[in-house]
C-alpha positions in Angstrom: 101.1 12.9 -8.2 98.4 10.1 -10.3 94.6 10.3 -8.5 94.9 6.3 -7.9 98.2 7.3 -5.7 96.5 9.6 -4.0 94.0 7.8 -3.3 96.2 4.8 -2.4 97.9 7.3 0.3 94.1 8.5 1.8 92.9 5.2 1.8 95.7 3.6 4.2 95.7 6.7 5.9 92.6 6.8 6.9 93.2 2.8 7.4 95.9 3.7 9.8 94.4 6.0 12.1 90.6 3.9 12.2 93.5 0.9 13.6 95.3 3.7 16.1 91.9 4.8 17.4 90.4 0.8 17.6 93.6 -0.5 19.1 95.1 2.9 21.5 93.1 2.3 24.1 93.4 -1.6 24.6 96.9 -0.9 24.1 97.1 2.2 26.9 95.2 -0.5 29.0 98.1 -3.4 28.8 100.6 -1.3 30.0 99.1 0.6 32.7 98.2 -2.7 34.1 101.7 -3.2 34.5 102.4 -0.1 36.1 102.6 1.1 40.1 100.7 4.0 40.9 103.5 6.6 40.9 104.1 5.8 37.5 100.6 6.0 36.1 100.7 9.5 37.3 104.6 10.8 36.8 104.6 12.5 33.3 108.1 11.6 33.2 107.1 7.2 33.0 105.1 7.5 30.8 107.0 5.0 28.8 110.1 4.0 30.8 109.1 2.3 33.3 109.9 -0.7 35.7 106.8 -3.3 35.1 105.1 -5.5 38.2 102.6 -7.6 38.4 101.3 -5.9 41.6 98.0 -5.0 40.4 97.4 -8.4 39.3 98.1 -9.8 42.1 95.8 -7.4 44.3 93.4 -8.7 41.4 93.4 -12.2 42.0 93.3 -12.5 45.7 90.2 -10.0 45.9 87.8 -13.0 46.6 84.9 -10.4 45.9 86.1 -10.0 42.3 86.4 -13.8 41.8 82.6 -14.2 42.9 81.7 -11.8 40.6 83.5 -13.4 37.4 81.9 -16.2 38.5 78.5 -14.2 38.6 79.1 -13.1 35.1 80.2 -16.4 33.5 77.3 -18.1 34.9 74.6 -15.3 33.5 76.8 -15.3 29.7 76.5 -18.5 29.2 73.2 -20.2 30.9 71.7 -16.7 28.9 73.5 -17.7 26.1 72.8 -21.3 25.5 69.3 -20.1 26.4 69.1 -17.9 23.9 69.9 -19.8 21.4 68.0 -23.1 21.6 65.0 -20.9 21.8 66.3 -18.9 19.3 66.9 -21.2 16.4 63.2 -22.9 17.0 61.1 -19.7 17.1 63.6 -18.9 13.7 62.6 -22.0 12.0 59.2 -21.9 12.8 58.6 -18.8 11.7 60.5 -19.2 7.8 58.8 -22.4 7.3 55.2 -22.4 8.9 52.4 -20.4 7.7 49.8 -18.6 10.5 48.7 -15.5 10.8 50.5 -12.6 11.5 54.3 -14.1 10.5 55.1 -11.1 9.2 54.3 -9.1 11.8 56.0 -10.7 14.3 59.2 -11.7 12.2 59.2 -7.7 12.1 58.3 -7.2 15.7 61.4 -9.3 17.1 64.1 -6.6 15.1 61.8 -3.7 16.3 62.1 -5.2 20.0 66.1 -5.4 19.4 66.1 -1.8 18.5 64.6 -0.3 22.1 68.1 1.1 24.5 68.3 -0.8 27.3 67.1 2.7 29.0 63.7 2.7 28.2 64.1 -1.0 29.8 65.1 -0.3 32.9 62.2 1.4 35.0 59.9 -1.0 33.8 62.2 -4.1 34.7 63.1 -2.9 38.3 59.5 -2.6 39.0 58.6 -5.8 37.7 61.5 -7.8 38.9 61.3 -5.8 41.7 57.4 -6.1 43.1 55.9 -8.2 40.7 58.2 -11.5 40.2 60.5 -10.9 43.5 63.4 -12.2 41.5 65.5 -8.8 42.1 68.7 -10.0 43.2 69.3 -12.9 41.3 71.2 -14.8 38.9 68.1 -16.2 37.6 67.3 -12.5 37.0 69.6 -11.4 35.3 69.7 -14.3 32.4 65.8 -13.4 31.8 66.3 -10.2 31.1 69.6 -11.0 29.0 67.4 -14.1 27.2 64.7 -11.3 26.6 66.7 -8.7 25.0 69.3 -10.9 23.1 66.6 -13.0 21.5 65.2 -10.7 19.1 68.7 -10.4 17.0 69.0 -14.1 17.6 65.5 -15.6 15.9 66.3 -11.7 13.0 69.8 -13.0 12.3 69.0 -17.2 12.5 66.3 -16.7 10.0 68.1 -15.1 7.0 70.2 -18.5 7.3 67.4 -20.9 7.3 66.3 -19.0 4.4 68.7 -20.5 2.8 68.5 -24.0 3.3 66.6 -25.7 0.7 63.2 -27.0 1.6 64.3 -30.2 -0.5 66.6 -31.6 2.2 64.0 -31.6 4.4 61.0 -33.3 2.1 64.0 -35.8 1.4 64.2 -36.5 5.4 60.6 -36.5 5.7 60.3 -39.3 2.6 62.8 -40.8 4.8 60.9 -41.4 7.8 62.4 -38.5 9.5 59.2 -36.7 12.1 59.7 -33.5 13.5 61.7 -32.8 15.7 64.8 -35.0 13.9 64.2 -32.8 11.1 65.1 -30.1 13.3 68.2 -31.3 15.3 69.6 -33.5 12.3 69.3 -31.4 8.7 69.0 -27.7 10.2 71.0 -27.1 13.3 74.0 -28.5 11.2 73.8 -26.7 8.2 73.1 -23.6 10.1 76.1 -23.3 12.2 77.7 -20.9 11.5 74.6 -19.1 12.0 74.7 -20.3 16.2 78.1 -19.4 16.5 78.0 -15.5 15.1 75.2 -16.1 18.0 76.4 -17.1 20.0 79.7 -14.3 19.5 77.1 -11.6 20.1 74.9 -12.5 22.4 77.6 -13.9 25.3 79.4 -10.4 25.0 75.8 -8.8 25.5 75.5 -10.5 28.4 79.3 -10.2 29.0 79.3 -6.5 29.8 75.9 -4.8 30.3 76.3 -2.9 32.9 72.8 -0.8 33.6 70.2 -3.6 33.7 72.8 -5.8 36.2 73.7 -2.3 38.3 69.9 -1.9 38.7 67.9 -5.6 39.6 71.3 -7.1 41.1 72.5 -6.9 45.4 76.2 -7.3 46.6 76.3 -10.9 46.2 75.0 -11.4 43.1 77.1 -8.5 40.8 78.6 -9.1 37.8 81.9 -8.0 36.7 80.6 -4.5 35.4 78.6 -3.7 38.2 82.1 -4.7 40.0 84.4 -2.6 38.6 82.2 0.9 38.9 81.4 0.5 42.0 85.1 0.3 43.0 85.6 2.9 41.5 85.5 6.5 44.2 85.3 10.3 44.6 88.5 9.9 46.9 90.7 6.1 44.9 91.2 4.9 41.5 93.0 3.1 41.3 93.7 3.0 37.8 96.6 0.2 37.3 94.2 -2.1 39.3 91.9 -1.2 37.3 93.6 -1.8 34.1 94.8 -5.5 34.9 91.4 -6.6 36.0 90.0 -4.8 32.2 92.7 -6.8 31.1 91.6 -9.9 32.7 88.3 -10.0 32.0 88.7 -9.4 28.7 90.0 -12.6 28.6 87.4 -14.5 28.5 85.1 -13.0 25.5 88.4 -13.2 23.2 88.6 -17.5 24.0 84.5 -17.9 23.2 84.7 -15.5 20.5 87.7 -17.5 19.8 85.7 -20.7 19.6 83.0 -19.8 17.9 84.8 -18.4 15.0 86.9 -21.7 14.8 82.5 -23.6 14.8 81.6 -20.4 11.8 85.2 -21.4 9.8 84.9 -25.3 9.5 80.5 -24.5 8.5 81.7 -22.9 6.1 84.2 -25.1 4.5 82.0 -28.6 5.7 78.9 -26.2 3.7 81.9 -25.3 0.3 82.6 -29.3 0.7 79.3 -30.8 0.2 77.7 -28.5 -2.2 
């Protein structure tokens, strides 16, 4: 057997393994969501069973789940918008303006993103609870998510702004545009793919984060990950309902990612045509 053939077989074997490991849990979750509890616990009905929508009906009838999903949507959307607005302005200032400590600020933003959320748990809980009294509020969760995601958004948008020729801004200023007009009419349309990529990252982090939300939320402001974990008890675990919940909760991030990805493609295509 030729060496190139061996490499091809090895390549596709590794690729197939990665696909199985990536899609396996998703497929298992989807299949289990259509099973009754007796089918889940039985080895004989692992693949052959009568599908049912009972688990989905149970989840959709749960008013507390609807409330928690609303909380997650509010937190994810608001924190994403605030992070993008603040991040693109900060990234533009770091790239285009000269000020003392600019390089330090640029590096610090990335280093801050490397701090694990578990390290922030105790100080955030103490400050939010005893100093600001914003624990148990959705705006308190939004604030910490914005602070967590802002460094990465600044870092990723810096690379997009750096690639914009300074001559575009100079030409706009010569035509009478003020700094705000240059930013909103020249910079933002060009970095549209970067904004879309950053929004996907920010939204998914805010949607899936559990540790800090569990610490600073109460019963009325719980997000969906907190609700899922609290639904697990020592004596009863309804795996069918939990899997159905997982399928339903995967829909908003998928839709958001699809919409943002279209913006990335359209922005790159527009840039290629203009060039």
